[in-house]
C-alpha positions as CSV (number, residue, x, y, z in Angstrom):
1,M,41.7,89.7,78.5
2,A,42.9,89.4,74.9
3,W,45.4,91.8,73.5
4,N,44.3,94.1,70.7
5,K,45.5,93.3,67.2
6,E,48.0,96.2,67.1
7,H,49.6,95.1,70.4
8,K,49.8,91.5,69.1
9,A,51.4,92.7,65.9
10,Q,53.9,94.9,67.8
11,S,54.8,91.9,70.1
12,K,55.4,89.7,67.1
13,D,57.6,92.2,65.4
14,K,59.6,92.6,68.6
15,I,60.1,88.8,68.7
16,L,61.1,88.7,65.0
17,Q,63.6,91.6,65.4
18,S,65.2,89.7,68.3
19,A,65.2,86.4,66.5
20,A,66.5,88.0,63.3
21,M,69.6,89.4,65.1
22,L,70.2,86.3,67.2
23,F,69.8,83.8,64.4
24,T,71.8,85.8,61.9
25,H,74.7,86.0,64.2
26,H,74.6,82.6,65.9
27,G,72.5,80.2,63.6
28,F,69.5,78.0,64.3
29,E,71.1,75.5,66.7
30,Q,72.9,78.0,68.9
31,V,69.8,80.1,69.7
32,S,67.0,79.0,72.0
33,I,63.4,80.2,72.2
34,D,64.2,81.4,75.7
35,Q,67.1,83.5,74.4
36,V,64.9,85.1,71.7
37,M,62.1,85.8,74.2
38,E,64.6,87.2,76.7
39,K,66.0,89.6,74.1
40,A,62.5,90.6,73.2
41,E,61.8,91.2,76.9
42,M,58.8,88.8,76.9
43,T,58.0,85.4,78.5
44,R,58.4,82.1,76.7
45,G,54.6,81.6,76.9
46,A,54.1,84.6,74.6
47,F,56.1,82.8,71.9
48,Y,53.3,80.3,71.3
49,S,50.8,83.0,70.7
50,H,52.7,83.9,67.5
51,F,54.6,80.8,66.3
52,A,53.9,77.0,66.2
53,S,57.6,76.1,66.3
54,K,61.2,77.4,66.4
55,S,61.5,76.5,62.7
56,E,58.5,78.7,61.9
57,L,60.1,81.5,63.8
58,Y,63.4,81.0,62.0
59,A,61.7,81.2,58.6
60,Q,59.9,84.4,59.5
61,A,63.0,85.8,61.2
62,L,65.0,85.3,58.0
63,A,62.5,87.5,56.1
64,K,62.7,90.1,58.9
65,A,66.5,90.0,58.8
66,S,66.4,90.6,55.1
67,L,64.2,93.7,55.5
68,L,66.5,95.0,58.2
69,A,69.6,94.3,56.0
70,Q,68.0,96.3,53.1
71,Q,67.8,99.3,55.4
72,R,71.6,99.3,55.3
73,I,71.5,100.0,51.6
74,S,70.9,103.6,50.7
75,T,68.4,104.5,48.0
76,G,71.2,105.7,45.6
77,T,73.2,102.5,46.1
78,R,70.2,100.4,44.9
79,N,70.7,101.7,41.4
80,D,74.4,101.3,41.2
81,I,75.8,97.8,41.3
82,K,79.4,99.1,42.0
83,E,78.2,101.0,45.1
84,L,76.0,98.1,46.2
85,A,79.1,95.8,46.0
86,R,81.3,98.3,47.9
87,N,78.7,98.7,50.6
88,Y,77.8,94.9,50.8
89,L,81.4,93.8,50.7
90,S,82.7,96.2,53.3
91,A,84.5,95.7,56.6
92,Q,81.6,97.3,58.3
93,H,79.1,94.7,57.0
94,L,81.6,91.9,57.6
95,N,81.9,92.8,61.3
96,D,78.2,93.8,61.7
97,I,76.9,93.0,65.1
98,S,73.7,95.0,64.7
99,E,70.4,93.9,63.3
100,Q,71.3,94.9,59.7
101,A,73.6,92.0,58.8
102,C,72.5,90.1,55.7
103,P,71.2,86.6,56.4
104,L,72.1,85.4,52.9
105,A,75.8,85.6,53.8
106,F,75.7,85.2,57.5
107,L,73.6,82.0,57.4
108,V,74.6,80.4,54.2
109,S,76.0,77.2,55.8
110,D,73.2,77.1,58.4
111,I,70.3,77.0,55.9
112,N,71.4,73.7,54.4
113,Q,70.5,72.0,57.7
114,Q,67.0,73.4,57.9
115,D,63.6,72.3,56.7
116,E,62.0,73.1,53.3
117,K,60.0,76.1,54.6
118,V,63.2,77.7,55.8
119,K,65.0,76.9,52.5
120,A,62.1,78.3,50.6
121,T,62.3,81.6,52.6
122,Y,66.0,81.8,52.0
123,T,65.4,81.2,48.2
124,E,62.9,84.0,48.1
125,I,65.3,86.4,49.7
126,F,68.1,85.3,47.4
127,E,65.8,85.8,44.4
128,K,65.0,89.3,45.5
129,F,68.7,90.1,45.8
130,I,69.1,88.8,42.2
131,Q,66.2,90.9,41.0
132,Q,67.8,94.0,42.7
133,A,71.0,93.3,40.9
134,Q,69.2,92.6,37.6
135,H,67.3,95.9,37.9
136,V,70.7,97.5,37.6
137,T,72.5,95.2,35.1
138,Q,69.4,94.3,32.9
139,N,71.1,90.9,32.6
140,R,69.9,87.9,34.7
141,A,73.0,85.8,34.3
142,L,75.2,88.7,35.3
143,A,72.9,89.6,38.2
144,I,73.2,86.0,39.5
145,Q,77.0,86.1,39.1
146,N,77.3,89.4,41.0
147,T,74.9,88.2,43.7
148,V,76.9,85.0,44.2
149,L,80.1,87.0,44.3
150,M,78.8,89.3,46.9
151,I,77.2,86.7,49.2
152,G,79.9,84.2,48.7
153,G,82.7,86.7,49.2
154,L,81.2,88.0,52.4
155,A,80.5,84.5,53.7
156,I,84.0,83.3,53.0
157,A,85.6,86.4,54.5
158,R,83.6,85.9,57.7
159,A,85.0,82.4,58.0
160,L,88.6,83.5,57.7
161,E,90.8,84.2,60.8
162,N,93.4,86.2,58.9
163,A,92.3,89.9,58.7
164,E,94.6,90.7,55.7
165,L,93.2,87.8,53.7
166,R,89.6,88.8,54.7
167,S,90.3,92.3,53.2
168,E,91.8,90.8,50.1
169,V,88.7,88.6,49.5
170,L,86.4,91.5,50.0
171,R,88.4,93.7,47.6
172,A,88.7,91.0,45.0
173,C,85.0,90.4,45.0
174,Q,84.3,94.1,44.8
175,N,86.6,94.4,41.9
176,A,85.0,91.5,40.1
177,V,81.6,93.1,40.4
178,K,82.9,96.4,39.3
179,D,84.7,94.8,36.3
180,S,81.5,93.1,35.2
181,A,79.5,96.3,35.6
182,N,82.1,98.2,33.5
183,K,81.6,95.7,30.7
184,C,77.8,96.6,30.7
185,D,78.4,100.4,30.7
């Protein structure tokens, strides 16, 4: 008996949520289909009802992770680049082990190793972040600068072993975004 469309959509969403969290925190190579399906509390056989390959899952999981990460951002923050930077470049986000970590920063080095479809998905997510920043700054070059500062700052801070240096990097990037925003005010 075939599942109804609603059940199939719910199952796919459950797989994507599981994959989004696992891939965001561990990268493509460190996560197996079996791990994704186990986290989703489903069998491996169910995977192939939704995805043709692990790479296809990865691309769709990136998009899902981006949506989940946007839930971290309050509505008020979306219109204030300084608050967005403070929230994005926070110790809470740096140490996020939930499903709301940003794949742009958490997977920046992993994406380069992936196929064109995955890179295209990452590029779309990056462009949306730029558009969000541009909505606030009304200046594309400044929006790109701030987006790169936030993503790069968080990515580098995640790679550092020294907690004090991590905090310094986050603060420096927050301040740089604030300074650029103050010039626009």
